[in-house]
C-alpha positions in Angstrom: 161.5 177.7 188.6 162.9 181.2 189.1 162.5 182.0 185.3 158.9 180.9 185.4 158.2 183.1 188.4 159.6 186.2 186.7 157.8 185.3 183.4 154.5 185.0 185.3 155.1 188.4 186.9 155.8 190.1 183.6 152.7 188.6 182.0 150.5 189.4 185.0 149.4 185.8 185.6 147.7 185.0 188.9 150.3 182.5 190.3 149.0 182.0 193.8 145.3 181.5 193.0 145.2 178.1 191.2 145.8 175.2 193.6 148.3 173.5 191.4 150.5 176.6 191.3 150.2 177.0 195.1 151.4 173.4 195.6 154.4 174.1 193.4 155.3 177.3 195.3 154.7 175.5 198.6 157.1 172.6 197.7 159.7 175.1 196.4 159.6 177.2 199.6 159.6 174.2 201.9 162.5 172.6 200.1 164.6 175.7 200.3 163.8 176.2 204.0 164.5 172.5 204.7 167.9 172.4 203.0 169.0 175.6 204.6 167.9 174.5 208.1 169.7 171.1 207.6 172.9 172.9 206.5 172.7 175.3 209.5 172.1 172.6 212.1 174.8 170.3 210.8 177.3 173.3 210.5 176.7 174.4 214.1 176.8 170.8 215.3 180.1 170.1 213.5 181.7 173.2 214.9 180.7 172.3 218.5 182.1 168.7 218.0 185.4 170.2 216.7 185.7 172.6 219.6 184.8 169.9 222.1 187.5 167.6 220.6 190.1 170.3 220.8 189.2 171.0 224.5 189.6 167.2 225.3 193.1 167.2 223.9 194.3 169.1 227.1 192.9 166.2 229.2 194.8 163.4 227.5 196.9 161.2 229.8 198.0 157.6 230.2 194.5 156.7 231.5 192.6 158.9 229.1 193.8 158.2 225.6 193.0 159.6 222.2 190.6 156.8 221.5 188.7 157.4 224.7 188.5 161.1 223.9 187.0 160.3 220.5 184.5 157.9 222.0 183.5 160.5 224.6 183.0 163.1 221.8 181.0 160.6 219.8 178.7 159.8 222.8 178.2 163.5 223.5 177.5 164.5 219.9 173.7 163.8 220.2 173.6 166.2 223.1 175.4 168.9 221.0 173.0 168.3 218.1 169.9 168.7 220.3 171.3 171.9 221.8 171.8 173.5 218.4 168.5 172.6 216.7 166.7 175.8 217.8 169.5 178.1 216.7 170.0 176.1 213.6 166.3 176.4 212.7 166.5 180.1 213.2 169.6 180.5 211.1 168.4 178.1 208.4 165.1 179.9 208.0 166.9 183.2 207.6 169.2 181.8 205.0 166.5 179.9 203.1 164.1 182.9 202.9 167.0 185.3 202.5 168.1 183.6 199.3 164.6 183.8 197.9 164.4 187.5 198.9 167.7 188.3 197.2 166.4 186.8 193.9 163.2 188.8 194.3 161.2 185.5 194.3 159.4 186.5 197.5 158.4 189.8 195.8 156.9 187.8 193.0 155.0 185.6 195.4 153.6 188.6 197.3 152.7 190.3 194.0 150.8 187.2 192.8 148.6 187.2 195.9 150.5 184.9 198.4 150.2 186.3 201.9 153.2 186.6 204.3 151.4 184.3 206.8 151.0 181.6 204.1 154.8 181.8 203.4 155.6 181.7 207.1 153.3 178.6 207.4 155.3 176.9 204.6 158.6 177.6 206.4 157.2 176.3 209.7 156.3 172.9 208.2 159.9 171.7 207.6 160.8 173.1 211.0 158.3 170.6 212.5 160.7 167.8 211.3 163.4 169.2 213.6 160.9 169.4 216.4 160.3 165.7 216.0 164.1 165.1 215.7 164.8 167.0 219.0 162.0 165.1 220.8 163.4 161.8 219.5 166.9 162.6 220.6 165.7 163.7 224.1 163.5 160.6 224.6 165.5 157.7 223.1 169.2 158.7 222.6 170.4 161.1 225.2 169.7 158.9 228.3 172.0 156.2 226.9 174.6 158.3 225.1 175.1 160.7 228.1 175.5 157.7 230.5 178.2 156.2 228.2 180.0 159.5 228.0 179.9 159.9 231.8 181.3 156.4 232.2 184.3 157.3 230.1 185.1 160.5 232.0 184.2 159.2 235.4 187.7 158.2 236.4 189.0 161.6 235.6 186.4 163.5 237.6 187.6 165.4 240.6 186.7 164.3 244.1 184.5 167.4 244.5 182.5 166.7 241.5 182.0 163.1 242.4 180.9 163.9 246.0 177.9 165.9 244.8 176.7 163.3 242.2 174.3 160.6 243.0 171.5 160.5 245.6 171.6 161.6 249.2 168.9 161.0 251.7 168.2 160.6 255.5 165.8 157.9 256.6 164.8 156.1 259.7 166.7 152.9 260.6 164.8 149.8 261.6 165.8 146.5 263.3 164.0 143.3 262.5 162.4 141.6 265.4 159.7 138.9 266.0 156.7 139.5 268.1 154.7 137.1 270.3 152.7 135.8 267.2 156.0 134.9 265.4 155.4 137.7 262.8 158.4 139.8 261.7 158.1 143.4 262.8 160.3 146.5 262.4 161.5 148.5 265.3 162.9 152.0 264.7 166.6 152.4 265.8 167.9 155.9 265.0 168.4 157.1 261.5 170.7 156.6 258.5 172.4 159.1 256.2 172.7 157.4 252.9 174.6 158.1 249.7 174.3 156.1 246.4 176.6 157.0 243.6 175.0 155.1 240.7 172.0 152.8 239.9 170.5 151.2 236.9 167.1 149.9 236.1 168.2 146.3 236.6 168.8 146.9 240.3 172.6 147.2 240.3 174.0 150.1 242.3 177.5 151.6 242.5 179.3 153.0 245.5 177.2 153.2 248.7 178.1 155.1 251.9 175.9 154.9 255.0 176.3 156.7 258.3 174.2 155.4 261.2 173.1 157.8 264.0 171.4 156.7 267.2 168.3 158.3 268.7 170.4 161.1 270.1 172.0 161.9 266.8 175.4 160.4 267.7 177.4 158.7 265.0 177.6 154.9 265.6 178.8 153.3 262.4 179.9 154.2 258.9 180.2 151.8 256.0 181.4 152.0 252.4 180.4 149.4 249.8 181.8 149.2 246.3 178.5 148.1 244.9 175.4 146.0 245.3 172.6 144.0 243.7 168.9 144.0 244.2 167.6 140.9 246.0 163.9 141.5 246.2 161.1 143.1 248.3 159.2 142.4 251.5 155.7 143.3 252.4 155.8 145.5 255.6 152.2 146.7 255.8 149.3 148.5 254.2 148.1 152.0 254.1 145.4 153.2 256.5 142.6 152.5 253.9 144.1 149.0 253.0 144.2 149.9 249.3 147.9 150.0 248.8 150.6 147.7 250.0 153.9 149.0 251.5 157.1 147.2 250.6 160.7 147.3 251.7 163.2 146.8 248.9 166.6 145.1 249.7 170.0 145.3 248.1 173.0 143.0 248.9 176.1 145.2 249.3 179.5 143.8 248.5 183.1 144.6 249.4 182.3 146.6 252.5 184.5 148.6 254.9 182.9 149.3 258.2 183.9 151.9 260.8 182.5 151.5 264.3 182.5 154.4 266.8 182.7 153.0 270.3 182.0 154.9 273.6 184.9 157.3 274.5 185.3 158.3 270.9 187.3 155.1 270.1 186.9 153.6 266.7 187.6 150.3 265.0 187.7 149.5 261.3 186.9 146.1 259.8 186.3 144.5 256.4 183.1 142.7 255.7 182.0 140.6 252.8 178.3 141.5 252.5 175.6 143.6 254.1 172.0 144.6 253.4 170.6 148.0 252.3 166.9 148.6 252.6 165.0 151.4 250.9 161.3 152.2 250.7 161.2 152.5 246.9 161.9 150.2 243.9 165.1 150.0 241.8 163.4 152.0 239.0 163.0 154.9 241.4 166.6 154.6 242.7 167.7 154.8 239.1 165.8 158.1 238.6 167.1 159.6 241.8 170.8 158.9 241.0 170.8 160.4 237.4 171.3 164.0 236.5 168.3 165.8 235.1 169.9 166.3 231.6 170.6 162.6 231.4 166.9 161.6 231.7 164.3 161.3 229.0 161.1 163.3 228.9 159.1 160.4 230.3 161.7 159.6 232.9 161.6 163.2 234.1 157.8 163.0 234.3 158.1 159.7 236.4 160.7 161.5 238.6 158.3 164.4 239.1 155.4 162.0 240.0 157.6 160.1 242.4 158.8 163.3 244.2 155.2 164.4 244.6 154.3 161.0 246.2 157.2 161.5 248.6 156.0 165.1 249.4 159.3 166.5 248.0 160.3 168.6 245.0 163.3 168.9 242.7 163.4 172.2 240.9 166.4 171.0 238.8 164.4 168.1 237.3 161.2 170.1 237.0 163.2 172.8 235.0 164.7 170.1 232.7 161.2 168.6 232.2 159.6 171.8 231.1 162.7 172.8 228.9 162.4 169.5 227.0 158.7 169.5 226.8 158.5 173.1 225.5 161.5 172.9 223.2 159.2 172.4 220.1 157.6 175.8 220.9 161.1 177.4 221.2 162.0 176.1 217.7 158.8 177.3 216.1 159.0 180.8 217.8 162.5 181.3 216.6 161.4 180.4 213.0 158.7 183.1 213.3 161.4 185.5 214.3 163.6 184.4 211.4 160.7 185.2 209.0 160.3 188.6 210.5 163.9 189.3 209.8 163.3 188.7 206.1 160.0 190.4 205.7 160.5 193.0 208.4 163.0 195.9 208.9 165.9 193.9 207.6 164.4 193.0 204.3 166.4 195.7 202.5 169.7 194.6 204.0 172.2 192.0 202.8 171.9 188.3 203.6 175.2 188.5 205.6 173.8 191.1 208.0 170.6 189.0 208.4 172.8 185.9 209.3 174.8 187.9 211.9 171.6 189.3 213.5 170.1 185.8 213.5 173.1 184.3 215.2 173.1 187.1 217.8 169.4 186.7 218.5 169.8 182.9 218.8 172.6 183.3 221.3 170.6 185.9 223.2 167.6 183.6 223.3 169.8 180.8 224.7 171.3 183.0 227.3 167.9 184.2 228.4 166.6 180.7 228.7 169.6 179.8 230.9 169.0 183.0 233.0 165.4 182.4 233.7 166.3 178.8 234.6 168.8 180.1 237.2 166.2 182.6 238.5 163.7 179.7 238.9 166.2 177.6 240.8 167.2 180.5 243.0 163.7 181.8 243.8 161.6 178.7 243.6 159.3 180.4 241.1 157.3 178.1 238.7 159.8 176.5 236.2 157.0 176.1 233.7 156.3 179.9 233.6 160.0 180.8 233.5 160.7 178.4 230.6 157.5 179.6 228.7 158.3 183.3 229.1 161.2 183.5 226.6 159.2 181.4 224.1 156.2 183.7 224.3 158.4 186.8 224.1 160.1 185.7 220.9 156.9 184.6 219.3 155.2 187.9 220.1 158.3 189.8 218.8 158.3 187.9 215.6 154.5 188.3 215.1 154.7 192.0 215.8 157.5 192.5 213.3 155.5 190.6 210.7 152.3 192.5 211.3 154.1 195.8 210.7 154.7 194.7 207.1 151.1 193.8 206.4 
């Protein structure tokens, strides 16, 4: 292929004009870019897996064995792979085009009439495969693999970390009573502070803690349950327009310890077999509320966002994760444009090694800026969508500007 390109250049043949020759050039550039991106992504992913394994060696104990450490790294490896797809695409595009530039093949293509934008378009096409790969991992693999990894390391988590996980809420407490017409009614009786450590979509929940306060805000009882199972729902009313039904969803709690606060600040502790937990939303919503944002798929994050809007609340952490995953394809493509600008731009006369170093530094800088704007959004409440989109637009504009300077 390379010899034919140089022969065509010496003879003055119009390589880029016939469609058949364009297809050959297109496949050649795409294949070089694809192989380079694959090598870069796999290399960065393998390094992260190795470093993570070495860090886990310090945590080995009688309860956390070498086998469990290997299983933990295996379950976390899809997350590492997804994290390095943008930087790997940037580095791979630089290497793939850089090898063509070092052999003067890009010069031959340009001399035969192939525009820079056409070559950039050829490089972007294999990058789309990694866009699909990143979306596939986010949607179908990460929710399960991250959960399995968390289960392995759950026993070794510190009490401080465990206390902030799960779902916290404060809701009114109701007593069940029967009216004159023998219909069951609910009467408000103070409020409950509720904590749920874990939930799944089948309706099973993990550790539950509930503190009951009376109408004056005084603590009356506190219970702790080791787990519970979903038992069903009950119709409690309709909305004012009679279009939507309102339900109460019940869980049966098991292995309960109850602490009762009597008058005079005296307390008594007792063990109970079962109790009932009532919530105003379904098990699927409880599952979404108890999971970390990074452990949810794109569609689950959207469902969480819709649910919070229905409740009149907002979770900036989940909104930020939603927009980061949704806009990740644009991040990958913008970095590939920057990679092309390194080859065709001001670094075109420098060695491939220098281009690789600059690409790695720019990839790290882009990642740090993404983290920074995320923290700014969480701290200020500014739109997560705009904050996530800002680095993507900036990198795409920078790459386009550097490319345009060479036209």
